The first five atom37 places (N, CA, C, CB, O) and aatype in JSON, in Angstrom:
{
  "aatype": [20, 20, 20, 20, 20, 20, 20, 20, 20, 20, 20, 20, 20, 20, 20, 20, 20, 20, 20, 20, 20, 20, 20, 20, 20, 20, 20, 20, 20, 20, 20, 20, 20, 20, 20, 20, 20, 20, 20, 20, 20, 20, 20, 20, 20, 20, 20, 20, 20, 20, 20, 20, 20, 20, 20, 20, 20, 20, 20, 20, 20, 20, 20, 20, 20, 20, 20, 20, 20, 20, 20, 20, 20, 20, 20, 20, 20, 20, 20, 20, 20, 20, 20, 20, 20, 20, 20, 20, 20, 20, 20, 20, 20, 20, 20, 20, 20, 20, 20, 20, 20, 20, 20, 20, 20, 20, 20, 20, 20, 20, 20, 20, 20, 20, 20, 20, 20, 20, 20, 20],
  "atom_mask": [
    [1, 1, 1, 1, 1],
    [1, 1, 1, 1, 1],
    [1, 1, 1, 1, 1],
    [1, 1, 1, 1, 1],
    [1, 1, 1, 1, 1],
    [1, 1, 1, 1, 1],
    [1, 1, 1, 1, 1],
    [1, 1, 1, 1, 1],
    [1, 1, 1, 1, 1],
    [1, 1, 1, 1, 1],
    [1, 1, 1, 1, 1],
    [1, 1, 1, 1, 1],
    [1, 1, 1, 1, 1],
    [1, 1, 1, 1, 1],
    [1, 1, 1, 1, 1],
    [1, 1, 1, 1, 1],
    [1, 1, 1, 1, 1],
    [1, 1, 1, 1, 1],
    [1, 1, 1, 1, 1],
    [1, 1, 1, 1, 1],
    [1, 1, 1, 1, 1],
    [1, 1, 1, 1, 1],
    [1, 1, 1, 1, 1],
    [1, 1, 1, 1, 1],
    [1, 1, 1, 1, 1],
    [1, 1, 1, 1, 1],
    [1, 1, 1, 1, 1],
    [1, 1, 1, 1, 1],
    [1, 1, 1, 1, 1],
    [1, 1, 1, 1, 1],
    [1, 1, 1, 1, 1],
    [1, 1, 1, 1, 1],
    [1, 1, 1, 1, 1],
    [1, 1, 1, 1, 1],
    [1, 1, 1, 1, 1],
    [1, 1, 1, 1, 1],
    [1, 1, 1, 1, 1],
    [1, 1, 1, 1, 1],
    [1, 1, 1, 1, 1],
    [1, 1, 1, 1, 1],
    [1, 1, 1, 1, 1],
    [1, 1, 1, 1, 1],
    [1, 1, 1, 1, 1],
    [1, 1, 1, 1, 1],
    [1, 1, 1, 1, 1],
    [1, 1, 1, 1, 1],
    [1, 1, 1, 1, 1],
    [1, 1, 1, 1, 1],
    [1, 1, 1, 1, 1],
    [1, 1, 1, 1, 1],
    [1, 1, 1, 1, 1],
    [1, 1, 1, 1, 1],
    [1, 1, 1, 1, 1],
    [1, 1, 1, 1, 1],
    [1, 1, 1, 1, 1],
    [1, 1, 1, 1, 1],
    [1, 1, 1, 1, 1],
    [1, 1, 1, 1, 1],
    [1, 1, 1, 1, 1],
    [1, 1, 1, 1, 1],
    [1, 1, 1, 1, 1],
    [1, 1, 1, 1, 1],
    [1, 1, 1, 1, 1],
    [1, 1, 1, 1, 1],
    [1, 1, 1, 1, 1],
    [1, 1, 1, 1, 1],
    [1, 1, 1, 1, 1],
    [1, 1, 1, 1, 1],
    [1, 1, 1, 1, 1],
    [1, 1, 1, 1, 1],
    [1, 1, 1, 1, 1],
    [1, 1, 1, 1, 1],
    [1, 1, 1, 1, 1],
    [1, 1, 1, 1, 1],
    [1, 1, 1, 1, 1],
    [1, 1, 1, 1, 1],
    [1, 1, 1, 1, 1],
    [1, 1, 1, 1, 1],
    [1, 1, 1, 1, 1],
    [1, 1, 1, 1, 1],
    [1, 1, 1, 1, 1],
    [1, 1, 1, 1, 1],
    [1, 1, 1, 1, 1],
    [1, 1, 1, 1, 1],
    [1, 1, 1, 1, 1],
    [1, 1, 1, 1, 1],
    [1, 1, 1, 1, 1],
    [1, 1, 1, 1, 1],
    [1, 1, 1, 1, 1],
    [1, 1, 1, 1, 1],
    [1, 1, 1, 1, 1],
    [1, 1, 1, 1, 1],
    [1, 1, 1, 1, 1],
    [1, 1, 1, 1, 1],
    [1, 1, 1, 1, 1],
    [1, 1, 1, 1, 1],
    [1, 1, 1, 1, 1],
    [1, 1, 1, 1, 1],
    [1, 1, 1, 1, 1],
    [1, 1, 1, 1, 1],
    [1, 1, 1, 1, 1],
    [1, 1, 1, 1, 1],
    [1, 1, 1, 1, 1],
    [1, 1, 1, 1, 1],
    [1, 1, 1, 1, 1],
    [1, 1, 1, 1, 1],
    [1, 1, 1, 1, 1],
    [1, 1, 1, 1, 1],
    [1, 1, 1, 1, 1],
    [1, 1, 1, 1, 1],
    [1, 1, 1, 1, 1],
    [1, 1, 1, 1, 1],
    [1, 1, 1, 1, 1],
    [1, 1, 1, 1, 1],
    [1, 1, 1, 1, 1],
    [1, 1, 1, 1, 1],
    [1, 1, 1, 1, 1],
    [1, 1, 1, 1, 1],
    [1, 1, 1, 1, 1],
    [1, 1, 1, 1, 1]
  ],
  "atom_positions": [
    [[-4.09, 9.82, 0.84], [-3.65, 9.71, 2.21], [-2.59, 10.77, 2.48], [-3.11, 8.28, 2.51], [-1.69, 10.98, 1.67]],
    [[-2.71, 11.41, 3.59], [-1.67, 12.3, 4.06], [-0.75, 11.45, 4.94], [-2.26, 13.56, 4.85], [-1.09, 11.15, 6.08]],
    [[0.4, 11.07, 4.4], [1.29, 10.15, 5.1], [1.75, 10.73, 6.43], [2.5, 9.82, 4.23], [1.8, 10.02, 7.43]],
    [[2.09, 12.01, 6.45], [2.54, 12.64, 7.69], [1.45, 12.57, 8.76], [2.94, 14.1, 7.44], [1.74, 12.26, 9.92]],
    [[0.22, 12.85, 8.38], [-0.89, 12.8, 9.34], [-1.15, 11.37, 9.81], [-2.16, 13.39, 8.72], [-1.41, 11.14, 10.99]],
    [[-1.07, 10.41, 8.89], [-1.3, 9.01, 9.26], [-0.25, 8.55, 10.26], [-1.27, 8.12, 8.01], [-0.59, 7.89, 11.25]],
    [[1.01, 8.88, 10.02], [2.07, 8.5, 10.96], [1.88, 9.21, 12.3], [3.46, 8.85, 10.37], [2.07, 8.6, 13.35]],
    [[1.49, 10.47, 12.28], [1.24, 11.22, 13.52], [0.11, 10.56, 14.32], [0.9, 12.7, 13.2], [0.17, 10.49, 15.54]],
    [[-0.92, 10.09, 13.63], [-2.04, 9.42, 14.32], [-1.57, 8.11, 14.96], [-3.19, 9.13, 13.33], [-1.99, 7.78, 16.08]],
    [[-0.71, 7.37, 14.27], [-0.16, 6.15, 14.87], [0.67, 6.49, 16.1], [0.7, 5.38, 13.84], [0.53, 5.86, 17.15]],
    [[1.52, 7.51, 15.97], [2.4, 7.9, 17.09], [1.63, 8.45, 18.28], [3.4, 8.93, 16.62], [2.13, 8.41, 19.4]],
    [[0.43, 8.95, 18.05], [-0.37, 9.53, 19.13], [-1.0, 8.46, 20.03], [-1.45, 10.41, 18.55], [-1.5, 8.79, 21.11]],
    [[-1.0, 7.23, 19.61], [-1.57, 6.16, 20.43], [-0.7, 5.94, 21.67], [-1.71, 4.84, 19.6], [0.53, 5.95, 21.57]],
    [[-1.33, 5.74, 22.82], [-0.56, 5.63, 24.05], [0.42, 4.45, 24.08], [-1.5, 5.5, 25.2], [1.44, 4.53, 24.78]],
    [[0.16, 3.39, 23.37], [1.04, 2.22, 23.4], [2.03, 2.17, 22.23], [0.21, 0.97, 23.4], [2.74, 1.18, 22.06]],
    [[2.06, 3.22, 21.43], [2.91, 3.22, 20.23], [4.38, 2.94, 20.55], [2.8, 4.56, 19.51], [4.97, 2.02, 19.99]],
    [[4.96, 3.71, 21.45], [6.4, 3.59, 21.74], [6.77, 2.24, 22.33], [6.83, 4.69, 22.7], [7.92, 1.82, 22.24]],
    [[5.81, 1.56, 22.92], [6.08, 0.24, 23.49], [6.1, -0.86, 22.43], [5.03, -0.09, 24.53], [6.58, -1.96, 22.69]],
    [[5.59, -0.56, 21.23], [5.43, -1.6, 20.21], [6.07, -1.31, 18.86], [4.01, -1.85, 20.01], [6.2, -2.21, 18.04]],
    [[6.48, -0.07, 18.63], [6.92, 0.29, 17.28], [8.35, 0.82, 17.29], [5.99, 1.33, 16.67], [8.69, 1.73, 18.05]],
    [[9.17, 0.22, 16.42], [10.53, 0.69, 16.2], [10.78, 0.98, 14.73], [11.52, -0.33, 16.7], [11.86, 1.45, 14.36]],
    [[9.79, 0.71, 13.89], [9.93, 0.97, 12.45], [8.56, 1.17, 11.82], [10.67, -0.19, 11.76], [7.6, 0.47, 12.13]],
    [[8.51, 2.16, 10.93], [7.34, 2.38, 10.07], [7.85, 2.42, 8.64], [6.57, 3.72, 10.45], [8.76, 3.18, 8.31]],
    [[7.26, 1.59, 7.79], [7.59, 1.63, 6.36], [6.37, 2.07, 5.59], [8.08, 0.24, 5.86], [5.23, 1.74, 5.93]],
    [[6.62, 2.84, 4.52], [5.55, 3.42, 3.71], [5.77, 3.05, 2.25], [5.49, 4.95, 3.88], [6.87, 3.16, 1.72]],
    [[4.69, 2.62, 1.6], [4.69, 2.43, 0.16], [3.71, 3.46, -0.42], [4.28, 0.95, -0.25], [2.57, 3.56, 0.04]],
    [[4.15, 4.21, -1.42], [3.3, 5.16, -2.12], [3.4, 4.83, -3.61], [3.71, 6.66, -1.83], [4.27, 5.35, -4.3]],
    [[2.51, 3.97, -4.09], [2.5, 3.59, -5.5], [1.82, 4.65, -6.33], [1.81, 2.24, -5.69], [0.75, 5.14, -5.98]],
    [[2.46, 5.0, -7.44], [1.9, 6.0, -8.35], [1.75, 5.41, -9.75], [2.78, 7.27, -8.38], [2.36, 4.39, -10.08]],
    [[0.95, 6.05, -10.56], [0.74, 5.62, -11.94], [1.95, 6.06, -12.77], [-0.59, 6.22, -12.53], [2.33, 7.23, -12.78]],
    [[2.54, 5.09, -13.46], [3.66, 5.38, -14.36], [3.15, 5.91, -15.7], [4.53, 4.11, -14.59], [2.01, 5.65, -16.08]],
    [[4.0, 6.65, -16.38], [3.67, 7.16, -17.71], [4.11, 6.22, -18.82], [4.3, 8.51, -17.92], [4.11, 6.58, -19.99]],
    [[4.48, 5.0, -18.42], [4.92, 4.01, -19.41], [4.51, 2.61, -18.95], [6.45, 4.08, -19.62], [4.35, 2.35, -17.76]],
    [[4.35, 1.74, -19.92], [3.92, 0.38, -19.64], [5.08, -0.46, -19.15], [3.31, -0.25, -20.89], [6.19, -0.38, -19.67]],
    [[4.83, -1.25, -18.16], [5.85, -2.16, -17.63], [6.26, -3.2, -18.66], [5.34, -2.85, -16.36], [7.42, -3.63, -18.69]],
    [[5.33, -3.61, -19.5], [5.59, -4.69, -20.46], [6.54, -4.29, -21.58], [4.3, -5.18, -21.05], [7.42, -5.06, -21.95]],
    [[6.36, -3.08, -22.13], [7.18, -2.7, -23.28], [7.63, -1.24, -23.26], [6.43, -2.97, -24.55], [8.18, -0.73, -24.24]],
    [[7.39, -0.58, -22.14], [7.76, 0.84, -21.95], [7.05, 1.8, -22.92], [9.25, 0.99, -22.09], [7.5, 2.94, -23.09]],
    [[5.97, 1.36, -23.54], [5.2, 2.27, -24.4], [4.49, 3.3, -23.52], [4.16, 1.48, -25.27], [4.28, 3.07, -22.32]],
    [[4.14, 4.41, -24.11], [3.51, 5.51, -23.38], [2.13, 5.11, -22.87], [3.41, 6.75, -24.28], [1.33, 4.5, -23.58]],
    [[1.87, 5.47, -21.62], [0.57, 5.25, -20.99], [0.02, 6.62, -20.61], [0.68, 4.31, -19.72], [0.69, 7.41, -19.95]],
    [[-1.22, 6.9, -21.05], [-1.85, 8.18, -20.72], [-2.8, 8.07, -19.53], [-2.59, 8.72, -21.92], [-3.25, 9.07, -18.99]],
    [[-3.1, 6.83, -19.14], [-3.96, 6.61, -17.99], [-4.12, 5.12, -17.74], [-5.32, 7.26, -18.2], [-3.72, 4.28, -18.54]],
    [[-4.72, 4.82, -16.6], [-5.1, 3.44, -16.31], [-6.47, 3.43, -15.67], [-4.05, 2.75, -15.38], [-6.85, 4.34, -14.93]],
    [[-7.2, 2.37, -15.97], [-8.49, 2.14, -15.34], [-8.26, 1.07, -14.29], [-9.61, 1.7, -16.4], [-7.93, -0.07, -14.61]],
    [[-8.43, 1.44, -13.02], [-8.11, 0.57, -11.9], [-9.38, 0.18, -11.15], [-7.1, 1.25, -10.95], [-10.24, 1.02, -10.88]],
    [[-9.47, -1.09, -10.81], [-10.54, -1.57, -9.95], [-9.92, -2.28, -8.77], [-11.52, -2.52, -10.72], [-9.06, -3.14, -8.94]],
    [[-10.35, -1.92, -7.56], [-9.81, -2.5, -6.33], [-10.94, -3.22, -5.61], [-9.17, -1.41, -5.42], [-12.01, -2.66, -5.38]],
    [[-10.68, -4.47, -5.25], [-11.61, -5.25, -4.43], [-11.3, -4.93, -2.97], [-11.49, -6.81, -4.72], [-10.43, -5.55, -2.36]],
    [[-12.0, -3.96, -2.43], [-11.72, -3.48, -1.08], [-11.95, -4.56, -0.02], [-12.59, -2.26, -0.77], [-11.26, -4.59, 1.0]],
    [[-12.9, -5.45, -0.26], [-13.12, -6.55, 0.68], [-11.91, -7.47, 0.74], [-14.38, -7.35, 0.31], [-11.52, -7.95, 1.8]],
    [[-11.31, -7.71, -0.42], [-10.1, -8.55, -0.46], [-8.93, -7.84, 0.21], [-9.73, -8.92, -1.93], [-8.15, -8.46, 0.93]],
    [[-8.8, -6.52, -0.02], [-7.74, -5.75, 0.63], [-7.89, -5.85, 2.15], [-7.79, -4.25, 0.18], [-6.91, -6.05, 2.86]],
    [[-9.1, -5.72, 2.64], [-9.36, -5.81, 4.09], [-8.99, -7.19, 4.62], [-10.84, -5.51, 4.39], [-8.36, -7.3, 5.67]],
    [[-9.36, -8.23, 3.89], [-9.05, -9.59, 4.33], [-7.54, -9.83, 4.37], [-9.72, -10.61, 3.4], [-7.03, -10.45, 5.3]],
    [[-6.83, -9.35, 3.36], [-5.37, -9.51, 3.32], [-4.75, -8.73, 4.48], [-4.8, -9.02, 1.96], [-3.85, -9.24, 5.15]],
    [[-5.22, -7.51, 4.71], [-4.7, -6.71, 5.83], [-4.88, -7.44, 7.14], [-5.41, -5.34, 5.89], [-3.95, -7.52, 7.94]],
    [[-6.06, -7.99, 7.37], [-6.34, -8.71, 8.62], [-5.39, -9.89, 8.78], [-7.8, -9.19, 8.64], [-4.94, -10.17, 9.89]],
    [[-5.09, -10.58, 7.7], [-4.15, -11.7, 7.75], [-2.76, -11.23, 8.18], [-4.07, -12.39, 6.36], [-2.13, -11.85, 9.05]],
    [[-2.28, -10.15, 7.59], [-0.93, -9.67, 7.89], [-0.82, -9.0, 9.26], [-0.5, -8.69, 6.82], [0.27, -8.93, 9.83]],
    [[-1.93, -8.51, 9.8], [-1.91, -7.95, 11.16], [-1.57, -9.02, 12.2], [-3.26, -7.32, 11.49], [-1.16, -8.68, 13.31]],
    [[-1.73, -10.28, 11.86], [-1.45, -11.38, 12.79], [0.03, -11.76, 12.82], [-2.28, -12.59, 12.42], [0.44, -12.55, 13.67]],
    [[0.84, -11.21, 11.91], [2.25, -11.57, 11.85], [2.99, -11.03, 13.09], [2.9, -11.02, 10.56], [2.61, -10.0, 13.64]],
    [[4.03, -11.74, 13.51], [4.78, -11.31, 14.7], [5.31, -9.88, 14.56], [5.95, -12.26, 14.96], [5.86, -9.5, 13.52]],
    [[5.14, -9.1, 15.62], [5.71, -7.77, 15.69], [4.95, -6.67, 14.97], [7.05, -7.82, 15.17], [5.36, -5.51, 15.03]],
    [[3.86, -6.99, 14.29], [3.13, -5.97, 13.52], [2.14, -5.27, 14.45], [2.4, -6.61, 12.3], [1.28, -5.89, 15.06]],
    [[2.28, -3.96, 14.52], [1.44, -3.12, 15.38], [0.17, -2.7, 14.65], [2.22, -1.88, 15.84], [-0.94, -2.84, 15.18]],
    [[0.33, -2.18, 13.43], [-0.85, -1.78, 12.65], [-0.45, -1.65, 11.19], [-1.44, -0.45, 13.17], [0.72, -1.48, 10.85]],
    [[-1.45, -1.73, 10.34], [-1.29, -1.56, 8.9], [-2.41, -0.65, 8.43], [-1.31, -2.94, 8.14], [-3.58, -0.88, 8.73]],
    [[-2.05, 0.39, 7.7], [-3.03, 1.31, 7.13], [-2.88, 1.23, 5.61], [-2.82, 2.79, 7.65], [-1.78, 1.35, 5.07]],
    [[-4.01, 1.03, 4.92], [-3.99, 0.9, 3.47], [-5.06, 1.82, 2.88], [-4.23, -0.58, 3.03], [-6.19, 1.88, 3.37]],
    [[-4.67, 2.53, 1.83], [-5.62, 3.33, 1.05], [-5.35, 3.07, -0.41], [-5.52, 4.86, 1.39], [-4.23, 3.23, -0.89]],
    [[-6.39, 2.67, -1.13], [-6.23, 2.4, -2.56], [-7.23, 3.23, -3.35], [-6.42, 0.89, -2.86], [-8.27, 3.64, -2.83]],
    [[-6.9, 3.46, -4.6], [-7.76, 4.27, -5.47], [-8.27, 3.42, -6.62], [-7.0, 5.49, -6.01], [-7.53, 2.62, -7.19]],
    [[-9.52, 3.59, -6.95], [-10.14, 2.95, -8.11], [-10.56, 4.02, -9.09], [-11.35, 2.07, -7.69], [-10.68, 5.19, -8.73]],
    [[-10.78, 3.61, -10.33], [-11.27, 4.53, -11.34], [-10.21, 4.84, -12.38], [-11.73, 5.81, -10.7], [-9.2, 4.15, -12.48]],
    [[-10.47, 5.88, -13.14], [-9.56, 6.3, -14.2], [-8.51, 7.25, -13.6], [-10.34, 7.0, -15.36], [-8.84, 8.32, -13.09]],
    [[-7.25, 6.83, -13.67], [-6.16, 7.61, -13.1], [-5.16, 7.95, -14.2], [-5.48, 6.84, -11.96], [-5.06, 7.24, -15.2]],
    [[-4.41, 9.03, -13.99], [-3.43, 9.45, -14.99], [-2.02, 9.35, -14.4], [-3.72, 10.9, -15.46], [-1.87, 9.28, -13.18]],
    [[-0.99, 9.34, -15.25], [0.37, 9.27, -14.75], [0.64, 10.34, -13.68], [1.35, 9.41, -15.9], [0.27, 11.5, -13.83]],
    [[1.3, 9.89, -12.61], [1.61, 10.77, -11.5], [0.6, 10.68, -10.37], [1.69, 12.17, -11.97], [0.9, 11.08, -9.24]],
    [[-0.61, 10.17, -10.66], [-1.62, 10.04, -9.59], [-1.2, 8.98, -8.59], [-3.0, 9.7, -10.19], [-0.57, 7.98, -8.95]],
    [[-1.57, 9.2, -7.34], [-1.36, 8.19, -6.31], [-2.33, 7.04, -6.55], [-1.55, 8.79, -4.89], [-3.5, 7.25, -6.89]],
    [[-1.83, 5.83, -6.36], [-2.61, 4.63, -6.65], [-2.84, 3.79, -5.4], [-1.91, 3.8, -7.71], [-3.96, 3.32, -5.15]],
    [[-1.78, 3.59, -4.61], [-1.87, 2.71, -3.46], [-0.91, 3.19, -2.37], [-1.56, 1.26, -3.85], [0.28, 3.36, -2.6]],
    [[-1.46, 3.38, -1.18], [-0.66, 3.71, 0.0], [-0.73, 2.53, 0.96], [-1.15, 5.03, 0.68], [-1.8, 1.98, 1.21]],
    [[0.43, 2.16, 1.51], [0.48, 1.15, 2.56], [1.45, 1.67, 3.63], [0.94, -0.26, 2.01], [2.57, 2.07, 3.33]],
    [[0.99, 1.65, 4.87], [1.84, 2.01, 6.01], [1.85, 0.81, 6.94], [1.33, 3.32, 6.74], [0.8, 0.36, 7.4]],
    [[3.05, 0.3, 7.21], [3.21, -0.83, 8.13], [4.05, -0.38, 9.31], [3.85, -2.06, 7.42], [5.18, 0.08, 9.13]],
    [[3.51, -0.52, 10.51], [4.23, -0.18, 11.74], [4.44, -1.45, 12.55], [3.45, 0.89, 12.57], [3.52, -2.25, 12.73]],
    [[5.67, -1.61, 13.03], [5.96, -2.8, 13.82], [7.21, -2.63, 14.66], [6.11, -4.0, 12.92], [7.81, -1.56, 14.73]],
    [[7.58, -3.72, 15.28], [8.65, -3.65, 16.28], [10.05, -3.55, 15.7], [8.58, -4.84, 17.17], [10.79, -2.63, 16.05]],
    [[10.43, -4.46, 14.82], [11.8, -4.49, 14.3], [11.79, -4.71, 12.79], [12.63, -5.58, 14.99], [10.82, -5.24, 12.24]],
    [[12.86, -4.3, 12.14], [12.89, -4.36, 10.67], [12.74, -5.77, 10.13], [14.18, -3.76, 10.17], [12.17, -5.96, 9.05]],
    [[13.25, -6.77, 10.86], [13.12, -8.14, 10.38], [11.68, -8.6, 10.3], [13.9, -9.08, 11.27], [11.36, -9.54, 9.57]],
    [[10.8, -7.95, 11.03], [9.37, -8.25, 10.96], [8.66, -7.34, 9.96], [8.73, -8.11, 12.33], [7.79, -7.79, 9.21]],
    [[9.01, -6.06, 9.95], [8.27, -5.07, 9.17], [8.58, -5.14, 7.67], [8.58, -3.67, 9.69], [7.66, -5.09, 6.86]],
    [[9.85, -5.24, 7.3], [10.23, -5.24, 5.89], [9.55, -6.35, 5.09], [11.73, -5.37, 5.76], [8.98, -6.07, 4.04]],
    [[9.6, -7.62, 5.53], [8.95, -8.65, 4.73], [7.44, -8.52, 4.68], [9.31, -10.0, 5.26], [6.82, -8.88, 3.68]],
    [[6.85, -7.99, 5.74], [5.39, -7.8, 5.73], [5.0, -6.78, 4.67], [4.88, -7.35, 7.12], [4.06, -7.01, 3.91]],
    [[5.71, -5.66, 4.6], [5.38, -4.67, 3.57], [5.53, -5.28, 2.17], [6.28, -3.42, 3.71], [4.64, -5.13, 1.33]],
    [[6.64, -5.96, 1.93], [6.88, -6.53, 0.6], [5.83, -7.57, 0.23], [8.28, -7.17, 0.54], [5.27, -7.53, -0.87]],
    [[5.55, -8.49, 1.13], [4.58, -9.55, 0.83], [3.16, -9.02, 0.75], [4.66, -10.64, 1.89], [2.37, -9.45, -0.1]],
    [[2.83, -8.07, 1.62], [1.5, -7.45, 1.6], [1.27, -6.74, 0.28], [1.34, -6.47, 2.78], [0.21, -6.89, -0.33]],
    [[2.24, -5.97, -0.17], [2.13, -5.26, -1.44], [1.92, -6.25, -2.59], [3.39, -4.42, -1.7], [1.03, -6.05, -3.42]],
    [[2.72, -7.29, -2.64], [2.58, -8.28, -3.71], [1.21, -8.95, -3.69], [3.67, -9.34, -3.59], [0.61, -9.17, -4.74]],
    [[0.71, -9.28, -2.51], [-0.6, -9.93, -2.41], [-1.73, -8.99, -2.85], [-0.85, -10.41, -0.98], [-2.64, -9.41, -3.56]],
    [[-1.67, -7.74, -2.43], [-2.72, -6.79, -2.82], [-2.72, -6.62, -4.33], [-2.52, -5.42, -2.13], [-3.77, -6.68, -4.97]],
    [[-1.52, -6.42, -4.91], [-1.43, -6.21, -6.36], [-1.9, -7.43, -7.14], [0.0, -5.87, -6.76], [-2.53, -7.28, -8.19]],
    [[-1.62, -8.63, -6.66], [-1.98, -9.84, -7.41], [-3.41, -10.32, -7.14], [-1.01, -10.94, -7.09], [-4.01, -10.96, -8.0]],
    [[-3.95, -10.03, -5.96], [-5.24, -10.59, -5.58], [-6.39, -9.59, -5.51], [-5.11, -11.25, -4.27], [-7.56, -9.99, -5.56]],
    [[-6.08, -8.3, -5.4], [-7.16, -7.33, -5.16], [-7.23, -6.19, -6.15], [-7.02, -6.77, -3.81], [-8.17, -5.41, -6.12]],
    [[-6.24, -6.08, -7.03], [-6.2, -4.95, -7.97], [-6.17, -5.46, -9.4], [-4.96, -4.06, -7.69], [-5.38, -6.33, -9.76]],
    [[-7.06, -4.91, -10.21], [-7.0, -5.15, -11.65], [-6.9, -3.79, -12.32], [-8.26, -5.97, -12.17], [-7.51, -2.82, -11.89]],
    [[-6.11, -3.76, -13.4], [-5.95, -2.49, -14.09], [-5.79, -2.71, -15.6], [-4.74, -1.73, -13.53], [-5.29, -3.73, -16.06]],
    [[-6.23, -1.71, -16.32], [-6.12, -1.72, -17.77], [-5.44, -0.43, -18.18], [-7.52, -1.88, -18.48], [-5.92, 0.67, -17.89]],
    [[-4.3, -0.57, -18.85], [-3.55, 0.61, -19.3], [-4.22, 1.22, -20.51], [-2.09, 0.25, -19.63], [-4.8, 0.52, -21.34]],
    [[-4.14, 2.52, -20.61], [-4.65, 3.27, -21.76], [-3.46, 3.93, -22.43], [-5.73, 4.34, -21.34], [-2.76, 4.74, -21.81]],
    [[-3.22, 3.6, -23.69], [-2.06, 4.11, -24.41], [-2.29, 5.46, -25.04], [-1.65, 3.15, -25.47], [-3.41, 5.99, -25.05]],
    [[-1.22, 5.99, -25.57], [-1.26, 7.31, -26.19], [-2.02, 7.28, -27.5], [0.14, 7.84, -26.43], [-2.15, 8.31, -28.16]]
  ]
}
């Protein structure tokens, strides 16, 4: 995802300024170490259930103040430094947007993404 282009596309909508006061972006990347024990990771095999991602997105679009949510996820064999998951949440005020990004990210990671680390 080109984050700058995605934000520009949101801003180009005629009703954007009437509904959006905050845009938050998550850009998840592959770490070079394991979260469990910090051992070296040379890659990860990721599988994303895109239907589940879509369903979760649709659920969060109904939250108060949320204008739009754009999500792009990657599946397959990825290496450290590769982009893994992009989430853009646009909404009216930070009290609405911040918790949506945090909860949406947690739900996608727990319900729609499976990954297997590959060690050195």
